[in-house]
PLY file of the C-alpha trace (Angstrom):
ply
format ascii 1.0
element vertex 78
property float x
property float y
property float z
element edge 77
property int vertex1
property int vertex2
end_header
-15.34 12.73 12.42
-12.84 12.16 9.65
-13.98 10.24 6.48
-11.13 7.66 6.57
-11.45 3.80 6.65
-9.72 2.44 9.69
-8.70 -0.67 7.91
-7.41 0.25 4.55
-7.07 4.02 4.77
-9.34 4.91 2.02
-10.28 8.63 2.21
-11.95 11.62 0.35
-10.70 12.27 -3.16
-11.00 15.45 -5.03
-11.96 15.72 -8.77
-14.06 17.74 -11.11
-17.54 18.00 -12.20
-17.62 18.40 -15.97
-20.68 20.10 -17.63
-21.86 19.55 -21.18
-20.07 22.62 -22.11
-16.87 21.22 -20.64
-16.88 23.70 -17.56
-15.04 22.10 -14.71
-16.01 22.73 -11.05
-14.41 21.00 -8.01
-16.20 18.15 -6.21
-15.38 15.50 -3.73
-15.57 11.62 -4.05
-16.49 10.17 -0.59
-15.66 6.51 0.37
-18.52 4.17 1.18
-18.05 4.23 5.05
-20.11 2.33 7.46
-19.98 2.18 11.31
-19.89 -1.53 12.01
-19.60 -3.55 15.26
-17.17 -6.44 15.19
-16.66 -9.23 17.67
-13.04 -10.15 18.50
-13.19 -13.81 19.94
-9.47 -13.70 20.97
-10.03 -10.92 23.52
-13.76 -11.64 23.95
-14.86 -8.00 23.23
-16.84 -5.95 20.71
-15.31 -2.97 18.79
-17.01 -0.33 16.63
-15.05 0.48 13.55
-15.75 3.02 10.71
-14.83 0.94 7.69
-15.47 1.10 3.83
-17.21 -1.71 1.97
-13.75 -2.95 0.90
-12.46 -2.87 4.42
-15.43 -5.13 5.50
-14.51 -7.60 2.76
-10.94 -7.44 4.08
-11.98 -8.19 7.52
-14.22 -11.08 6.38
-11.28 -12.61 4.61
-8.53 -11.97 7.09
-10.29 -11.65 10.57
-10.64 -8.62 12.72
-7.60 -8.83 14.94
-5.25 -9.63 11.87
-6.78 -6.67 9.90
-6.31 -4.27 12.79
-2.73 -5.47 13.35
-1.86 -4.84 9.61
-3.52 -1.38 9.74
-1.38 -0.61 12.83
1.82 -1.73 11.07
1.03 0.30 8.03
0.43 3.47 10.23
-3.26 3.77 9.34
-4.23 3.59 12.99
-2.14 4.47 16.16
0 1
1 2
2 3
3 4
4 5
5 6
6 7
7 8
8 9
9 10
10 11
11 12
12 13
13 14
14 15
15 16
16 17
17 18
18 19
19 20
20 21
21 22
22 23
23 24
24 25
25 26
26 27
27 28
28 29
29 30
30 31
31 32
32 33
33 34
34 35
35 36
36 37
37 38
38 39
39 40
40 41
41 42
42 43
43 44
44 45
45 46
46 47
47 48
48 49
49 50
50 51
51 52
52 53
53 54
54 55
55 56
56 57
57 58
58 59
59 60
60 61
61 62
62 63
63 64
64 65
65 66
66 67
67 68
68 69
69 70
70 71
71 72
72 73
73 74
74 75
75 76
76 77
């Protein structure tokens, strides 16, 4: 599975581990993804989404259907 938030599109970032002697090695920063089940009252169905913690806050503020529609309009989901 890809490590991308379905709502806001947050994904893995690449950076460096920096040691005390300033040697740099590559590492990855993973988003805080959760598989969460949401109820859509307009269509009377449940959906399971892989969302980040920030995506859950976005859904709580704007609603599931509106958040999915915005993600579709931005091209995050197809």
